[in-house]
N, CA, C and O atoms as CSV, one atom per row, in Angstrom:
chain,resi,resn,atom,element,x,y,z
A,1,MET,N,N,14.845,55.473,-39.984
A,1,MET,CA,C,13.317,55.083,-39.826
A,1,MET,C,C,13.089,56.603,-38.428
A,1,MET,O,O,13.760,57.249,-37.623
A,2,PRO,N,N,11.186,56.431,-39.116
A,2,PRO,CA,C,10.802,57.115,-38.141
A,2,PRO,C,C,9.866,56.012,-36.945
A,2,PRO,O,O,9.254,54.977,-37.208
A,3,LEU,N,N,10.047,56.685,-35.643
A,3,LEU,CA,C,10.123,56.458,-34.558
A,3,LEU,C,C,8.616,54.862,-34.536
A,3,LEU,O,O,8.669,53.661,-34.270
A,4,GLU,N,N,7.618,55.719,-34.925
A,4,GLU,CA,C,6.601,54.740,-35.292
A,4,GLU,C,C,6.687,53.581,-35.496
A,4,GLU,O,O,6.392,52.592,-34.825
A,5,VAL,N,N,7.366,53.810,-37.053
A,5,VAL,CA,C,7.491,52.433,-37.313
A,5,VAL,C,C,8.703,51.808,-37.059
A,5,VAL,O,O,8.971,50.930,-37.879
A,6,THR,N,N,9.670,52.016,-36.018
A,6,THR,CA,C,10.058,51.275,-35.222
A,6,THR,C,C,9.706,50.576,-33.834
A,6,THR,O,O,10.232,49.666,-33.195
A,7,LEU,N,N,8.300,51.602,-33.589
A,7,LEU,CA,C,7.789,50.823,-32.506
A,7,LEU,C,C,7.057,49.563,-33.051
A,7,LEU,O,O,6.991,48.457,-32.515
A,8,THR,N,N,6.419,50.050,-34.465
A,8,THR,CA,C,5.709,48.691,-34.729
A,8,THR,C,C,6.587,47.780,-35.133
A,8,THR,O,O,6.248,46.696,-34.658
A,9,PHE,N,N,7.288,47.712,-35.600
A,9,PHE,CA,C,8.427,46.555,-36.302
A,9,PHE,C,C,8.299,45.984,-34.368
A,9,PHE,O,O,7.730,44.927,-34.094
A,10,ILE,N,N,8.806,46.719,-33.461
A,10,ILE,CA,C,9.458,46.030,-32.084
A,10,ILE,C,C,8.117,45.183,-31.948
A,10,ILE,O,O,8.209,43.970,-32.140
A,11,LEU,N,N,6.607,45.851,-31.562
A,11,LEU,CA,C,5.403,45.349,-31.196
A,11,LEU,C,C,5.557,44.006,-32.020
A,11,LEU,O,O,5.638,42.952,-31.390
A,12,ASP,N,N,5.597,44.000,-33.278
A,12,ASP,CA,C,5.502,43.094,-34.403
A,12,ASP,C,C,6.706,41.673,-33.897
A,12,ASP,O,O,6.693,40.444,-33.951
A,13,GLU,N,N,7.483,42.564,-33.499
A,13,GLU,CA,C,8.242,41.251,-33.388
A,13,GLU,C,C,8.033,40.258,-31.621
A,13,GLU,O,O,8.146,39.058,-31.368
A,14,ASP,N,N,7.672,41.557,-30.662
A,14,ASP,CA,C,7.113,40.927,-29.114
A,14,ASP,C,C,6.176,40.039,-29.558
A,14,ASP,O,O,6.421,38.870,-29.262
A,15,GLU,N,N,4.925,40.289,-30.336
A,15,GLU,CA,C,4.056,39.904,-30.821
A,15,GLU,C,C,4.237,38.119,-31.218
A,15,GLU,O,O,3.674,37.188,-30.641
A,16,LYS,N,N,5.230,38.043,-32.410
A,16,LYS,CA,C,5.841,37.062,-32.613
A,16,LYS,C,C,6.477,35.521,-31.702
A,16,LYS,O,O,6.419,34.300,-31.853
A,17,THR,N,N,7.248,36.797,-30.440
A,17,THR,CA,C,8.131,36.196,-29.345
A,17,THR,C,C,7.155,35.734,-28.615
A,17,THR,O,O,7.384,34.674,-28.032
A,18,ILE,N,N,5.775,36.389,-28.427
A,18,ILE,CA,C,4.529,35.766,-27.579
A,18,ILE,C,C,4.135,34.681,-28.100
A,18,ILE,O,O,4.279,33.572,-27.585
A,19,LEU,N,N,3.623,34.907,-29.129
A,19,LEU,CA,C,3.179,33.777,-29.950
A,19,LEU,C,C,3.959,32.272,-29.492
A,19,LEU,O,O,3.584,31.225,-28.963
A,20,GLN,N,N,4.870,32.657,-29.864
A,20,GLN,CA,C,6.086,31.541,-30.177
A,20,GLN,C,C,5.706,30.839,-28.908
A,20,GLN,O,O,5.198,29.718,-28.879
A,21,LEU,N,N,5.967,31.527,-27.926
A,21,LEU,CA,C,6.360,31.170,-26.509
A,21,LEU,C,C,4.306,30.866,-25.887
A,21,LEU,O,O,4.177,30.188,-24.868
A,22,GLU,N,N,3.241,31.299,-26.444
A,22,GLU,CA,C,2.504,30.787,-25.826
A,22,GLU,C,C,2.256,29.203,-26.349
A,22,GLU,O,O,1.827,28.303,-25.628
A,23,ASN,N,N,2.764,29.022,-28.309
A,23,ASN,CA,C,2.689,27.824,-28.253
A,23,ASN,C,C,3.583,26.787,-27.937
A,23,ASN,O,O,3.246,25.618,-27.749
A,24,SER,N,N,4.673,27.207,-27.883
A,24,SER,CA,C,5.403,26.260,-26.744
A,24,SER,C,C,5.397,25.934,-25.123
A,24,SER,O,O,6.243,25.507,-24.337
A,25,ASN,N,N,3.952,26.368,-25.016
A,25,ASN,CA,C,3.641,26.712,-23.870
A,25,ASN,C,C,2.569,25.326,-23.709
A,25,ASN,O,O,2.504,24.434,-22.862
A,26,LYS,N,N,1.732,25.643,-25.037
A,26,LYS,CA,C,0.373,24.806,-24.939
A,26,LYS,C,C,1.533,23.057,-25.582
A,26,LYS,O,O,1.349,21.976,-25.023
A,27,SER,N,N,2.023,23.131,-26.127
A,27,SER,CA,C,2.959,21.371,-26.555
A,27,SER,C,C,3.612,21.460,-25.284
A,27,SER,O,O,4.037,20.347,-24.972
A,28,LEU,N,N,3.804,22.131,-24.624
A,28,LEU,CA,C,5.252,21.745,-22.987
A,28,LEU,C,C,4.080,21.300,-22.505
A,28,LEU,O,O,4.223,20.103,-22.257
A,29,SER,N,N,2.828,21.715,-22.209
A,29,SER,CA,C,1.728,21.354,-21.648
A,29,SER,C,C,1.099,19.680,-21.558
A,29,SER,O,O,0.834,18.904,-20.641
A,30,THR,N,N,1.038,19.641,-23.139
A,30,THR,CA,C,0.110,19.013,-23.316
A,30,THR,C,C,1.159,17.755,-23.587
A,30,THR,O,O,0.732,16.681,-24.012
A,31,GLU,N,N,2.292,17.932,-23.362
A,31,GLU,CA,C,3.323,16.890,-23.117
A,31,GLU,C,C,3.434,16.676,-22.175
A,31,GLU,O,O,3.858,15.521,-22.207
A,32,LEU,N,N,3.323,17.116,-20.653
A,32,LEU,CA,C,3.251,17.179,-19.455
A,32,LEU,C,C,2.132,16.129,-19.135
A,32,LEU,O,O,2.312,14.967,-18.772
A,33,LYS,N,N,0.893,16.796,-19.351
A,33,LYS,CA,C,-0.304,15.939,-19.185
A,33,LYS,C,C,-0.002,14.457,-19.981
A,33,LYS,O,O,-0.766,13.616,-19.507
A,34,GLU,N,N,1.054,13.751,-21.262
A,34,GLU,CA,C,1.277,13.198,-21.448
A,34,GLU,C,C,2.257,11.768,-20.400
A,34,GLU,O,O,1.935,10.586,-20.281
A,35,VAL,N,N,3.065,12.255,-20.003
A,35,VAL,CA,C,3.900,12.270,-19.092
A,35,VAL,C,C,3.569,11.855,-18.041
A,35,VAL,O,O,3.986,10.776,-17.619
A,36,LYS,N,N,2.602,12.747,-17.266
A,36,LYS,CA,C,2.018,12.590,-15.806
A,36,LYS,C,C,0.963,11.328,-15.812
A,36,LYS,O,O,0.802,10.698,-14.766
A,37,LYS,N,N,-0.039,10.826,-17.478
A,37,LYS,CA,C,-0.643,10.258,-17.755
A,37,LYS,C,C,0.387,8.614,-17.714
A,37,LYS,O,O,-0.221,7.640,-17.269
A,38,ASP,N,N,1.264,8.483,-17.985
A,38,ASP,CA,C,2.440,7.700,-18.457
A,38,ASP,C,C,3.465,7.317,-16.793
A,38,ASP,O,O,4.195,6.334,-16.664
A,39,LEU,N,N,3.251,8.271,-15.839
A,39,LEU,CA,C,3.652,8.279,-14.820
A,39,LEU,C,C,2.355,7.800,-13.968
A,39,LEU,O,O,2.503,7.209,-12.898
A,40,GLY,N,N,1.490,7.996,-14.333
A,40,GLY,CA,C,0.186,7.073,-12.926
A,40,GLY,C,C,0.213,5.761,-13.672
A,40,GLY,O,O,-0.176,4.879,-12.907
A,41,GLN,N,N,0.506,5.301,-14.818
A,41,GLN,CA,C,-0.229,3.973,-15.376
A,41,GLN,C,C,1.344,3.443,-14.686
A,41,GLN,O,O,1.135,2.688,-13.737
A,42,LEU,N,N,2.312,3.591,-14.859
A,42,LEU,CA,C,3.981,2.627,-14.362
A,42,LEU,C,C,3.466,2.804,-13.019
A,42,LEU,O,O,3.541,1.703,-12.474
A,43,GLN,N,N,2.918,3.771,-12.125
A,43,GLN,CA,C,3.027,3.512,-10.535
A,43,GLN,C,C,1.997,2.789,-10.617
A,43,GLN,O,O,2.159,2.210,-9.543
A,44,GLU,N,N,0.501,2.087,-11.270
A,44,GLU,CA,C,-0.281,1.384,-11.178
A,44,GLU,C,C,0.272,-0.272,-11.342
A,44,GLU,O,O,0.005,-1.272,-10.675
A,45,ASN,N,N,1.107,-0.078,-12.469
A,45,ASN,CA,C,2.124,-0.690,-12.794
A,45,ASN,C,C,2.843,-1.551,-11.791
A,45,ASN,O,O,2.936,-2.771,-11.652
A,46,LEU,N,N,3.274,-0.614,-11.200
A,46,LEU,CA,C,4.468,-1.395,-10.201
A,46,LEU,C,C,3.667,-1.744,-9.142
A,46,LEU,O,O,4.101,-2.851,-8.825
A,47,LYS,N,N,2.904,-1.517,-8.517
A,47,LYS,CA,C,1.585,-1.593,-7.720
A,47,LYS,C,C,1.096,-2.756,-7.854
A,47,LYS,O,O,0.982,-3.499,-6.880
A,48,ILE,N,N,0.750,-3.090,-8.992
A,48,ILE,CA,C,0.288,-4.495,-9.761
A,48,ILE,C,C,1.293,-5.612,-9.089
A,48,ILE,O,O,1.088,-6.476,-8.236
A,49,SER,N,N,2.498,-5.223,-9.851
A,49,SER,CA,C,4.111,-6.107,-9.695
A,49,SER,C,C,4.300,-6.624,-8.331
A,49,SER,O,O,4.541,-7.773,-7.962
A,50,ASP,N,N,4.108,-5.312,-7.517
A,50,ASP,CA,C,4.537,-5.261,-6.089
A,50,ASP,C,C,3.596,-6.621,-5.678
A,50,ASP,O,O,4.023,-7.762,-5.503
A,51,ASP,N,N,2.281,-6.187,-5.584
A,51,ASP,CA,C,1.270,-6.986,-5.092
A,51,ASP,C,C,1.496,-8.382,-5.479
A,51,ASP,O,O,1.570,-9.161,-4.528
A,52,LYS,N,N,1.640,-8.947,-6.814
A,52,LYS,CA,C,1.903,-10.364,-7.151
A,52,LYS,C,C,3.272,-10.921,-6.655
A,52,LYS,O,O,3.594,-12.109,-6.643
A,53,ASN,N,N,3.920,-10.004,-6.302
A,53,ASN,CA,C,5.176,-10.303,-5.768
A,53,ASN,C,C,4.968,-10.830,-4.366
A,53,ASN,O,O,5.537,-11.814,-3.895
A,54,LEU,N,N,4.349,-10.290,-3.937
A,54,LEU,CA,C,4.049,-10.084,-2.641
A,54,LEU,C,C,3.001,-11.507,-2.402
A,54,LEU,O,O,3.013,-12.099,-1.323
A,55,GLN,N,N,2.526,-11.744,-3.019
A,55,GLN,CA,C,1.821,-13.307,-3.605
A,55,GLN,C,C,2.697,-14.529,-3.979
A,55,GLN,O,O,2.632,-15.700,-3.606
A,56,PHE,N,N,3.499,-13.923,-4.794
A,56,PHE,CA,C,4.421,-14.996,-5.396
A,56,PHE,C,C,5.321,-15.352,-3.478
A,56,PHE,O,O,5.084,-16.517,-3.160
A,57,GLU,N,N,5.863,-14.873,-2.776
A,57,GLU,CA,C,6.678,-14.960,-1.826
A,57,GLU,C,C,6.105,-15.191,-0.757
A,57,GLU,O,O,6.735,-15.124,0.299
A,58,SER,N,N,4.589,-15.563,-0.795
A,58,SER,CA,C,3.911,-15.961,0.635
A,58,SER,C,C,3.881,-17.253,-0.366
A,58,SER,O,O,4.978,-17.757,-0.611
A,59,GLN,N,N,3.152,-17.618,-0.743
A,59,GLN,CA,C,2.794,-18.616,-1.621
A,59,GLN,C,C,4.431,-19.434,-1.525
A,59,GLN,O,O,4.284,-20.649,-1.392
A,60,LEU,N,N,5.832,-19.017,-1.565
A,60,LEU,CA,C,6.756,-19.759,-1.826
A,60,LEU,C,C,7.022,-19.954,-0.350
A,60,LEU,O,O,7.735,-20.950,-0.224
A,61,ASN,N,N,6.795,-19.518,0.576
A,61,ASN,CA,C,7.345,-19.520,2.221
A,61,ASN,C,C,5.725,-20.501,2.618
A,61,ASN,O,O,6.150,-21.096,3.608
A,62,LYS,N,N,5.084,-20.716,2.552
A,62,LYS,CA,C,4.006,-21.387,2.498
A,62,LYS,C,C,4.565,-23.114,2.033
A,62,LYS,O,O,4.853,-23.981,2.858
A,63,THR,N,N,4.608,-23.273,0.567
A,63,THR,CA,C,6.176,-24.202,0.092
A,63,THR,C,C,6.680,-24.637,1.119
A,63,THR,O,O,6.358,-25.582,1.840
A,64,ILE,N,N,7.704,-23.727,1.183
A,64,ILE,CA,C,8.642,-24.203,2.091
A,64,ILE,C,C,8.433,-24.960,3.084
A,64,ILE,O,O,9.050,-25.984,3.377
A,65,LYS,N,N,7.142,-24.242,3.882
A,65,LYS,CA,C,7.026,-24.662,5.013
A,65,LYS,C,C,6.703,-26.233,4.981
A,65,LYS,O,O,7.088,-27.059,5.808
A,66,ASN,N,N,6.023,-26.431,4.006
A,66,ASN,CA,C,5.222,-27.407,3.747
A,66,ASN,C,C,6.608,-28.815,3.251
A,66,ASN,O,O,6.684,-29.972,3.664
A,67,LEU,N,N,7.286,-28.259,2.502
A,67,LEU,CA,C,8.383,-29.303,2.188
A,67,LEU,C,C,8.946,-29.631,3.538
A,67,LEU,O,O,8.840,-30.750,4.041
A,68,ALA,N,N,9.575,-28.575,4.130
A,68,ALA,CA,C,10.305,-29.126,5.220
A,68,ALA,C,C,9.240,-30.193,6.389
A,68,ALA,O,O,9.897,-30.904,7.150
A,69,THR,N,N,8.057,-30.259,6.478
A,69,THR,CA,C,7.017,-31.038,7.151
A,69,THR,C,C,7.191,-32.255,6.405
A,69,THR,O,O,7.553,-33.232,7.060
A,70,VAL,N,N,7.003,-32.402,5.133
A,70,VAL,CA,C,7.440,-33.746,4.508
A,70,VAL,C,C,8.793,-34.041,5.003
A,70,VAL,O,O,8.987,-34.890,5.874
A,71,MET,N,N,9.871,-33.250,4.380
A,71,MET,CA,C,11.045,-34.308,5.199
A,71,MET,C,C,11.044,-34.314,6.319
A,71,MET,O,O,11.897,-35.168,6.565
A,72,ASP,N,N,10.562,-33.842,7.543
A,72,ASP,CA,C,10.318,-34.506,8.220
A,72,ASP,C,C,9.663,-35.603,8.958
A,72,ASP,O,O,9.679,-36.341,9.943
A,73,GLU,N,N,9.059,-35.238,7.835
A,73,GLU,CA,C,8.098,-36.873,8.158
A,73,GLU,C,C,8.893,-37.870,7.476
A,73,GLU,O,O,8.731,-39.060,7.748
A,74,ILE,N,N,9.859,-37.439,6.491
A,74,ILE,CA,C,10.105,-38.934,5.780
A,74,ILE,C,C,11.832,-38.914,6.600
A,74,ILE,O,O,12.506,-39.944,6.546
A,75,HIS,N,N,12.057,-38.400,6.891
A,75,HIS,CA,C,13.273,-38.833,7.919
A,75,HIS,C,C,12.658,-39.514,9.263
A,75,HIS,O,O,13.383,-40.302,9.870
A,76,SER,N,N,11.451,-39.263,9.714
A,76,SER,CA,C,11.090,-40.054,10.640
A,76,SER,C,C,10.835,-41.138,10.348
A,76,SER,O,O,11.363,-42.027,11.015
A,77,VAL,N,N,10.025,-41.467,9.356
A,77,VAL,CA,C,9.727,-42.940,8.748
A,77,VAL,C,C,11.189,-43.676,8.596
A,77,VAL,O,O,11.237,-44.887,8.816
A,78,LEU,N,N,12.670,-42.796,8.133
A,78,LEU,CA,C,13.685,-43.705,7.778
A,78,LEU,C,C,14.133,-44.203,8.899
A,78,LEU,O,O,14.443,-45.357,9.195
A,79,LYS,N,N,14.142,-42.789,9.764
A,79,LYS,CA,C,14.701,-43.474,11.035
A,79,LYS,C,C,14.042,-45.202,12.182
A,79,LYS,O,O,14.669,-46.098,12.747
A,80,GLN,N,N,12.325,-44.854,12.010
A,80,GLN,CA,C,11.967,-46.074,12.206
A,80,GLN,C,C,11.889,-47.431,11.480
A,80,GLN,O,O,11.307,-48.472,11.783
A,81,ASP,N,N,12.714,-47.069,10.351
A,81,ASP,CA,C,12.946,-48.545,9.558
A,81,ASP,C,C,13.961,-48.732,9.528
A,81,ASP,O,O,14.276,-49.783,8.970
A,82,VAL,N,N,15.013,-47.916,10.055
A,82,VAL,CA,C,16.118,-48.366,10.212
A,82,VAL,C,C,16.393,-48.986,11.772
A,82,VAL,O,O,17.024,-50.019,11.996
A,83,VAL,N,N,15.962,-48.380,12.477
A,83,VAL,CA,C,15.438,-49.271,13.977
A,83,VAL,C,C,14.850,-50.637,13.537
A,83,VAL,O,O,15.450,-51.705,13.663
A,84,LYS,N,N,13.816,-50.514,13.096
A,84,LYS,CA,C,12.885,-52.102,12.437
A,84,LYS,C,C,13.980,-52.718,11.840
A,84,LYS,O,O,13.917,-53.855,12.308
A,85,ASN,N,N,14.844,-52.685,11.178
A,85,ASN,CA,C,16.080,-53.502,10.534
A,85,ASN,C,C,17.257,-53.655,11.651
A,85,ASN,O,O,17.910,-54.677,11.444
A,86,GLU,N,N,17.623,-53.036,12.587
A,86,GLU,CA,C,18.745,-53.274,13.578
A,86,GLU,C,C,17.903,-54.405,14.271
A,86,GLU,O,O,18.305,-55.561,14.148
A,87,ASP,N,N,16.775,-54.154,14.984
A,87,ASP,CA,C,15.855,-55.173,15.730
A,87,ASP,C,C,15.541,-56.259,15.261
A,87,ASP,O,O,14.906,-57.023,15.987
A,88,LYS,N,N,15.904,-56.689,13.832
A,88,LYS,CA,C,15.840,-57.595,13.128
A,88,LYS,C,C,16.896,-58.656,12.968
A,88,LYS,O,O,16.775,-59.875,13.090
A,89,ASP,N,N,17.834,-58.021,12.705
A,89,ASP,CA,C,19.416,-57.918,12.825
A,89,ASP,C,C,19.843,-58.481,13.907
A,89,ASP,O,O,20.670,-59.381,13.760
A,90,GLN,N,N,19.415,-58.126,15.268
A,90,GLN,CA,C,19.910,-58.341,16.275
A,90,GLN,C,C,18.844,-59.410,16.808
A,90,GLN,O,O,19.150,-60.245,17.660
A,91,LYS,N,N,17.742,-59.330,16.316
A,91,LYS,CA,C,16.625,-60.726,17.168
A,91,LYS,C,C,17.577,-62.002,16.134
A,91,LYS,O,O,17.913,-62.968,16.818
A,92,SER,N,N,17.940,-62.068,14.886
A,92,SER,CA,C,18.622,-63.177,14.171
A,92,SER,C,C,19.862,-63.434,14.845
A,92,SER,O,O,20.180,-64.575,15.181
A,93,LYS,N,N,20.604,-62.388,15.066
A,93,LYS,CA,C,21.888,-63.049,15.884
A,93,LYS,C,C,21.640,-63.848,17.097
A,93,LYS,O,O,22.305,-64.863,17.302
A,94,GLU,N,N,20.637,-63.419,17.994
A,94,GLU,CA,C,19.994,-63.609,18.867
A,94,GLU,C,C,19.611,-64.806,18.848
A,94,GLU,O,O,19.630,-65.495,19.868
A,95,ASN,N,N,19.249,-65.200,17.823
A,95,ASN,CA,C,18.514,-66.974,16.952
A,95,ASN,C,C,19.476,-67.831,16.538
A,95,ASN,O,O,19.389,-68.975,16.093
A,96,GLY,N,N,20.567,-67.004,16.777
A,96,GLY,CA,C,21.887,-67.844,15.690
A,96,GLY,C,C,22.150,-67.729,14.167
A,96,GLY,O,O,22.830,-68.544,13.543
A,97,ALA,N,N,21.633,-66.795,13.702
A,97,ALA,CA,C,21.500,-66.886,12.186
A,97,ALA,C,C,22.722,-66.444,11.957
A,97,ALA,O,O,23.532,-66.399,12.883
A,98,ASN,N,N,23.031,-66.072,10.766
A,98,ASN,CA,C,24.273,-65.302,10.355
A,98,ASN,C,C,23.742,-63.647,9.361
A,98,ASN,O,O,22.949,-63.845,8.440
A,99,VAL,N,N,24.035,-62.699,9.517
A,99,VAL,CA,C,23.876,-61.837,8.853
A,99,VAL,C,C,24.931,-61.302,8.697
A,99,VAL,O,O,25.017,-60.301,7.986
């Protein structure tokens, strides 16, 4: 093979390789853009989810506090009722009634 033909063959192979690499680069660049877009959407979804989670947690804490207040009020009423019943029993005993 003459030198010119060999050089032409090598240049053709190099051009093919360069073209393949350029095509691969374009394809990978497009794929990278899509992945970045997907990642951005996932980050936004995560932020929204975190915000909702904080709202639910806050609402749950408020509900717990309200329930604790209601339970305290119920206990207070029940104690008052027990004291009233004990007073009635004591008065009945003092009046000679059988309990």
